[in-house]
C-alpha positions as CSV (number, residue, x, y, z in Angstrom):
1,M,-90.9,19.0,39.5
2,R,-90.0,21.2,42.5
3,K,-86.6,21.9,44.2
4,F,-86.1,22.8,47.9
5,F,-82.7,23.9,49.5
6,L,-81.9,23.7,53.2
7,C,-79.7,26.4,54.9
8,L,-77.7,23.9,57.0
9,G,-75.4,22.8,54.1
10,L,-77.6,19.9,53.1
11,S,-79.3,19.9,49.8
12,V,-82.5,18.0,49.3
13,T,-84.1,17.3,46.1
14,A,-87.6,16.2,46.2
15,M,-89.2,14.6,43.3
16,T,-92.8,13.8,43.2
17,V,-93.9,11.1,41.0
18,G,-97.5,10.4,41.7
19,Q,-97.7,10.3,45.6
20,K,-94.0,9.3,46.2
21,A,-91.0,11.6,46.9
22,H,-87.3,10.7,46.8
23,A,-84.4,12.7,48.4
24,Q,-80.6,12.7,47.8
25,F,-78.1,14.0,50.4
26,A,-74.4,15.1,49.7
27,P,-72.3,14.3,52.8
28,E,-70.3,17.0,54.4
29,H,-66.5,16.6,54.3
30,S,-64.2,17.7,57.1
31,D,-61.2,20.0,56.7
32,S,-58.7,17.3,57.4
33,Y,-60.1,15.1,54.7
34,L,-59.9,17.9,52.1
35,D,-56.3,18.7,53.2
36,S,-55.3,15.0,52.7
37,R,-56.9,14.9,49.2
38,R,-55.0,18.1,48.3
39,D,-51.7,16.7,49.5
40,S,-52.4,13.5,47.5
41,E,-53.1,15.5,44.3
42,L,-49.9,17.5,44.8
43,R,-47.9,14.3,45.2
44,H,-49.4,12.9,42.0
45,Q,-48.5,16.2,40.2
46,T,-44.9,16.0,41.4
47,L,-44.6,12.4,40.3
48,A,-46.1,13.1,36.9
49,R,-43.8,16.1,36.4
50,M,-40.7,13.9,37.2
51,L,-41.8,11.2,34.8
52,M,-42.4,13.7,32.0
53,T,-39.0,15.3,32.4
54,I,-36.9,12.1,32.3
55,G,-34.5,12.3,29.3
56,M,-34.8,16.0,28.9
57,N,-31.7,18.1,28.3
58,G,-30.4,20.2,31.2
59,D,-31.1,23.4,29.1
60,E,-34.8,22.6,28.8
61,S,-36.9,24.3,31.4
62,V,-39.9,22.8,33.1
63,P,-42.8,24.7,34.8
64,T,-42.2,24.6,38.5
65,E,-45.3,26.4,39.8
66,T,-47.8,24.4,41.8
67,V,-51.4,24.8,41.0
68,T,-54.6,23.3,42.3
69,P,-56.1,20.2,40.7
70,S,-58.8,22.2,39.0
71,S,-56.3,24.3,37.0
72,Y,-53.3,21.9,36.8
73,Q,-51.7,21.5,33.4
74,M,-49.4,18.7,32.4
75,P,-45.8,19.8,31.9
76,T,-44.7,20.0,28.4
77,R,-41.2,19.6,26.7
78,P,-40.0,22.2,24.4
79,F,-40.0,21.1,20.8
80,P,-36.4,19.9,20.0
81,Q,-34.4,22.2,17.8
82,E,-33.2,20.7,14.5
83,H,-29.4,20.3,14.5
84,P,-27.3,20.3,11.3
85,P,-26.3,16.8,10.2
86,R,-23.0,15.7,11.7
87,K,-20.0,15.6,9.3
88,Q,-18.9,12.0,8.6
89,H,-15.4,11.2,9.9
90,H,-13.0,9.7,7.5
91,F,-11.0,6.7,8.5
92,M,-8.0,7.7,10.5
93,P,-5.6,4.9,11.5
94,D,-4.7,4.7,15.1
95,I,-1.1,5.8,14.8
96,P,0.4,8.0,17.4
97,M,1.6,11.4,16.1
98,D,4.8,13.2,17.1
99,R,6.6,16.4,16.1
100,G,8.4,14.6,13.3
101,S,5.4,12.7,12.1
102,Y,3.3,13.3,9.0
103,S,1.0,16.3,8.8
104,P,-2.4,15.7,10.5
105,S,-4.1,16.4,7.2
106,R,-2.1,13.5,5.7
107,R,-2.2,11.1,8.6
108,I,-1.8,7.8,6.7
109,P,0.0,4.6,7.6
110,A,3.7,4.5,7.1
111,V,3.4,1.4,4.8
112,V,1.4,3.6,2.5
113,Q,3.7,6.6,2.7
114,V,6.8,4.6,1.6
115,N,4.9,3.9,-1.6
116,R,4.6,7.6,-2.4
117,E,8.2,8.6,-2.9
118,I,10.8,9.7,-5.5
119,G,14.2,8.1,-4.7
120,L,17.7,8.3,-6.0
121,S,20.4,5.9,-4.9
122,V,24.0,5.0,-5.7
123,T,24.6,1.3,-6.3
124,G,27.3,-1.2,-6.4
125,G,26.8,-4.6,-7.9
126,L,28.9,-7.8,-7.8
127,T,28.2,-9.8,-11.0
128,N,29.2,-13.3,-12.0
129,Y,28.4,-14.2,-15.7
130,K,29.2,-17.6,-17.1
131,E,28.6,-19.2,-20.4
132,K,29.3,-22.7,-21.5
133,M,30.3,-23.8,-25.0
134,P,28.4,-26.7,-26.6
135,L,31.7,-28.7,-26.4
136,Q,34.1,-28.3,-23.5
137,W,37.8,-29.1,-23.5
138,G,39.1,-29.0,-19.9
139,P,38.9,-25.7,-17.9
140,T,39.0,-23.5,-21.0
141,G,35.4,-24.3,-22.1
142,Y,34.0,-21.5,-20.0
143,D,33.6,-17.8,-20.7
144,R,33.2,-15.9,-17.4
145,E,33.0,-12.3,-16.2
146,T,33.3,-11.4,-12.6
147,G,33.6,-8.1,-10.9
148,W,32.2,-5.1,-9.1
149,V,30.2,-2.5,-11.1
150,P,29.2,0.9,-9.6
151,G,26.1,2.8,-10.8
152,F,22.9,4.5,-9.7
153,Q,19.1,3.8,-9.6
154,F,16.1,6.0,-9.8
155,D,12.7,5.0,-8.4
156,V,9.3,6.7,-8.3
157,A,6.1,5.2,-6.9
158,D,2.6,6.4,-6.0
159,M,-0.3,4.8,-4.2
160,F,-3.7,6.3,-4.6
161,D,-7.5,5.6,-4.8
162,L,-9.1,5.3,-8.2
163,Y,-12.9,5.4,-8.1
164,E,-14.0,2.5,-6.0
165,I,-10.5,0.8,-5.9
166,D,-8.3,1.9,-3.0
167,H,-4.5,1.6,-2.7
168,V,-3.7,1.4,-6.4
169,F,0.0,1.1,-6.8
170,L,2.0,2.5,-9.8
171,A,5.8,2.6,-9.9
172,A,8.7,3.0,-12.3
173,H,12.4,1.9,-12.0
174,F,15.6,2.7,-13.8
175,A,19.0,1.4,-13.0
176,L,22.4,1.9,-14.7
177,G,25.7,0.1,-14.1
178,D,29.0,1.1,-15.6
179,G,32.4,-0.4,-14.8
180,T,35.2,-2.8,-15.6
181,V,35.3,-6.4,-14.6
182,G,37.6,-9.3,-15.1
183,Y,37.2,-11.6,-18.0
184,N,38.3,-15.2,-17.8
185,G,37.7,-17.2,-21.0
186,S,39.4,-19.0,-23.8
187,T,40.4,-18.6,-27.4
188,W,40.4,-21.1,-30.3
189,N,41.6,-21.1,-33.8
190,R,40.4,-22.7,-37.1
191,L,42.4,-25.8,-36.3
192,G,40.4,-26.3,-33.1
193,E,43.1,-25.4,-30.7
194,I,41.9,-23.8,-27.5
195,A,43.9,-21.8,-25.0
196,P,42.9,-19.9,-21.8
197,Y,42.6,-16.2,-22.1
198,K,42.4,-13.6,-19.3
199,T,41.8,-9.9,-19.8
200,S,39.3,-7.2,-18.7
201,S,35.9,-6.3,-20.0
202,H,33.9,-3.1,-19.8
203,R,30.4,-3.7,-18.7
204,F,27.5,-1.2,-19.2
205,T,24.0,-2.2,-18.2
206,T,20.5,-0.6,-18.0
207,D,17.3,-1.9,-16.5
208,S,14.0,-0.2,-16.9
209,S,10.6,-1.4,-15.6
210,I,7.1,-0.3,-14.7
211,E,4.8,-1.9,-12.2
212,I,1.1,-1.7,-11.5
213,G,-0.8,-3.4,-8.7
214,K,-2.9,-3.0,-5.6
215,G,-2.0,-2.7,-2.0
216,L,-3.7,-5.1,0.4
217,P,-3.4,-3.8,4.0
218,V,-3.3,-6.6,6.5
219,T,-3.0,-4.1,9.4
220,D,-2.0,-0.4,9.7
221,R,1.6,-1.7,9.9
222,F,1.7,-4.5,7.3
223,M,0.8,-4.4,3.6
224,I,1.1,-6.9,0.8
225,T,1.2,-5.4,-2.8
226,P,1.1,-7.8,-5.7
227,T,2.0,-6.2,-9.0
228,I,2.4,-6.9,-12.8
229,V,5.9,-6.0,-14.1
230,G,7.1,-5.1,-17.6
231,G,10.3,-3.6,-18.8
232,Y,13.4,-3.5,-21.0
233,W,17.0,-4.4,-20.2
234,S,20.4,-4.0,-22.1
235,W,24.0,-5.1,-21.6
236,N,27.0,-3.9,-23.7
237,R,30.3,-5.7,-23.1
238,D,33.7,-4.7,-24.6
239,I,36.3,-7.3,-24.1
240,E,39.9,-5.9,-24.3
241,G,42.2,-7.5,-26.7
242,R,45.8,-8.5,-25.8
243,D,48.5,-11.1,-26.6
244,G,47.6,-11.1,-30.3
245,V,43.8,-11.5,-29.6
246,R,41.6,-8.9,-31.0
247,S,39.1,-7.0,-28.9
248,S,35.4,-7.8,-29.3
249,S,32.1,-6.1,-28.6
250,E,28.7,-7.6,-27.9
251,A,25.4,-5.9,-27.3
252,Y,22.5,-7.7,-25.6
253,G,19.0,-6.6,-25.0
254,G,15.4,-7.7,-24.6
255,F,12.1,-7.3,-22.8
256,K,10.8,-8.9,-19.7
257,A,7.3,-9.4,-18.1
258,G,6.2,-11.1,-14.9
259,I,4.9,-10.5,-11.4
260,T,6.3,-9.1,-8.2
261,V,5.1,-9.3,-4.6
262,R,6.0,-6.4,-2.3
263,L,5.9,-6.8,1.5
264,D,6.0,-3.6,3.7
265,Y,6.2,-3.7,7.5
266,A,6.4,-0.6,9.7
267,V,8.5,-1.4,12.7
268,S,7.7,2.1,13.9
269,D,6.1,5.2,12.3
270,A,9.6,6.2,11.0
271,F,11.2,2.9,10.1
272,V,9.7,0.5,7.5
273,L,11.2,-2.8,6.3
274,R,10.5,-3.6,2.7
275,G,10.7,-7.0,1.0
276,R,10.3,-7.9,-2.6
277,L,10.1,-11.2,-4.5
278,G,9.8,-11.3,-8.3
279,W,9.7,-13.5,-11.3
280,T,9.9,-12.3,-14.9
281,E,10.4,-14.0,-18.2
282,L,13.2,-12.7,-20.5
283,L,11.4,-12.3,-23.9
284,G,12.8,-11.3,-27.2
285,S,16.4,-11.5,-26.0
286,R,19.0,-10.9,-28.7
287,M,22.7,-10.4,-29.1
288,D,24.7,-8.5,-31.8
289,A,28.4,-9.1,-32.0
290,A,30.9,-6.9,-33.9
291,G,32.4,-8.6,-36.9
292,T,29.7,-11.2,-37.4
293,N,26.7,-11.5,-39.7
294,G,23.1,-11.5,-38.3
295,T,21.5,-11.2,-34.9
296,F,21.6,-14.1,-32.4
297,H,18.2,-14.7,-30.9
298,L,18.4,-16.2,-27.4
299,R,15.8,-18.6,-26.1
300,P,13.5,-17.3,-23.3
301,R,14.6,-17.9,-19.8
302,P,13.3,-16.7,-16.3
303,E,14.8,-14.1,-14.0
304,W,14.4,-14.4,-10.2
305,T,14.7,-11.5,-7.8
306,A,14.7,-11.2,-4.0
307,A,15.4,-7.9,-2.2
308,L,15.3,-6.5,1.3
309,D,15.2,-2.7,1.8
310,F,14.5,-0.3,4.5
311,D,13.1,3.2,4.6
312,Y,13.8,5.6,7.5
313,R,12.1,9.0,7.8
314,I,14.6,11.7,8.6
315,S,12.1,14.6,8.3
316,H,8.5,15.1,7.1
317,S,9.5,14.7,3.4
318,I,13.1,13.4,3.4
319,H,13.7,9.6,3.9
320,F,16.9,7.6,3.9
321,I,16.6,4.4,1.8
322,A,19.0,1.5,1.5
323,G,18.9,-2.2,0.7
324,V,20.3,-5.3,-1.0
325,Q,19.0,-7.3,-4.0
326,Y,19.9,-10.8,-5.3
327,V,19.2,-11.6,-9.0
328,Y,19.6,-14.8,-11.0
329,Y,18.8,-15.1,-14.8
330,S,19.9,-17.1,-17.8
331,F,19.9,-17.0,-21.6
332,G,19.1,-19.9,-23.8
333,R,21.3,-21.0,-26.7
334,S,20.8,-19.1,-30.0
335,Q,20.3,-20.4,-33.5
336,P,23.4,-21.0,-35.6
337,I,24.2,-18.4,-38.2
338,F,26.4,-19.0,-41.3
339,Q,29.2,-16.5,-41.7
340,M,29.8,-15.2,-45.2
341,G,33.0,-13.3,-44.6
342,G,35.6,-12.2,-42.0
343,A,37.6,-14.4,-39.7
344,N,34.7,-16.9,-39.4
345,A,33.9,-17.1,-43.1
346,G,32.3,-20.4,-44.0
347,L,31.5,-21.4,-40.4
348,F,28.3,-21.7,-38.4
349,I,28.5,-19.8,-35.1
350,M,26.1,-19.4,-32.3
351,E,25.7,-17.8,-28.9
352,P,25.9,-20.5,-26.1
353,S,23.7,-20.8,-23.0
354,S,24.7,-18.6,-20.1
355,W,23.9,-18.0,-16.4
356,T,24.2,-14.8,-14.4
357,S,23.9,-14.2,-10.7
358,G,24.6,-11.0,-8.9
359,V,24.1,-9.0,-5.7
360,T,23.4,-5.3,-5.8
361,M,23.5,-2.9,-2.8
362,H,22.1,0.7,-2.9
363,S,21.7,3.7,-0.6
364,G,20.3,7.1,-1.1
365,L,17.5,9.6,-0.3
366,A,13.9,9.7,-1.2
367,Y,11.4,12.6,-1.3
368,A,8.0,11.7,0.2
369,F,5.0,13.5,-1.3
C-alpha cells in the first residue's frame, strides 16, 4: 500500500489491488458554512444549558463560559445539600388570638379550657318537698317543705390526653345547702285524729359526686362530653315543735349512680355556654328518725337534672361562672318497722313515698389552669 498527498488541500489515497487503483476525495468547506455550523452548535449548547438548569435553586451556579464543540462539557448541577428533617407541627385550632386570649403555648379551644378549671360559687336553692301518707284525710294528708336555702358549691375539672385517648374528662363536685324553710304538715294521735300543723324546718344538705368521661369535639367551638357519675348525698331536717307538738329530727342519705351528657358551645373565645343533662338512680337510700327504732330503707328512685351555665373569661386565668339547675327526684316507700317503746310503742310505722323538685342558681369565680 502506498499513500500520496497533494499540496492543493486535496488528499488522495491510492490503493493498488492488482492493476486497479481507487481514490477518495474530502470536499473543501467554505468559511460561511463553517460559521453557520458553529452558530448552530452554540444554539444547541445554550438550549441544553437551559434545559439542564430548569428546577435549580437560585443559589445554584451554572457555568456560563462558551466553549467550542470539541471541548464543550454538559452543565452539571451541584449535589443538593442535606437539610435537617422538618419539625412536625402539632394541631393548632384556627382560633384568633388577642391580648386577653390564652398563651400561645396553650392555644387550645375554649370548649376545652372551660373543662380545666377550679371553681367556687355561692348558691341559692328553692326547694319543694312533698310526701304523701298511705291514707289521706282531706288536705292534712300531705307533709310539705318549701323555701329558699343558701349555700355554696365547689367544682374541679380537668381534660387531658391519656396514651392514645384524647380529651379524657375527670371532674368532682361538692355542694352544701344550709337554711330554714317552711313546714306545712299534719299531726295525728293514737285515736286517729289528724290536724294541720305549720311550723319551720331547718334544712342541711350535701351533694358529692365524681364524673369520668370523654370529650367528643364536633368543631373547635362545640363539644359533647358523655360521662359516668357516682356520688353520695345527705339531708338532715329538724322540724321545730310548737303548740304542744314535739320537735323531730330525720337524717336521710344514700348513694347515686348514672350518666350525664355535657354540651359546651363557645359563642366567642371568651364566652362559653354550658348545658348539662343527667340521670342518676338513688341507691341505698335510708332514713333514721329520732325517737324511733330501726332504719327506714327507701326504695330506689331516679333523679333527673337539667342545667344551663355560662363561663366568661375575665383574664387569662380568672373566669366568671354562673348558671341555673333544675332537679327532680323521689323516694320510694320504706318497709314497716314495729316500735318497741316510746310514743309509738306497739305500732308499725313507715316512711311514705315522697317527691322533691328544686331550682338552684349559682355564681362565682373559677381559676383556669
